[in-house]
C-alpha positions, 0 to 999 in steps of 0.5 A: 491490502493497504499497500496494494491500494495506496502503494505505500509499502513502508507505511503499511509495514510501520503501521502494522508493527506499531499496532501489533508490537510484533517485530517478528513479523517484519520479514513476512510483512515486507514480503507480503507488501512487496507481493501486493505492490507487484500485483497491483502494478501488474494489474495496471491499477492506479494508486488510490490517492492519484485517482482521488486527486484526478477526480477532484481536479476534473470537478473544478 
């Protein structure tokens, strides 16, 4: 979910591996992050931080 919302797949994988210590999950995590990124791109949603930056700039 983190990868799909923020569009930072490597950060998501690193966070999960660091928190769980399960290096065995590296390949499934990479596959899941790739799927989340592709799905978010196909749906046409904007990355979360880009949306927040745009909203902040519109306020000023």
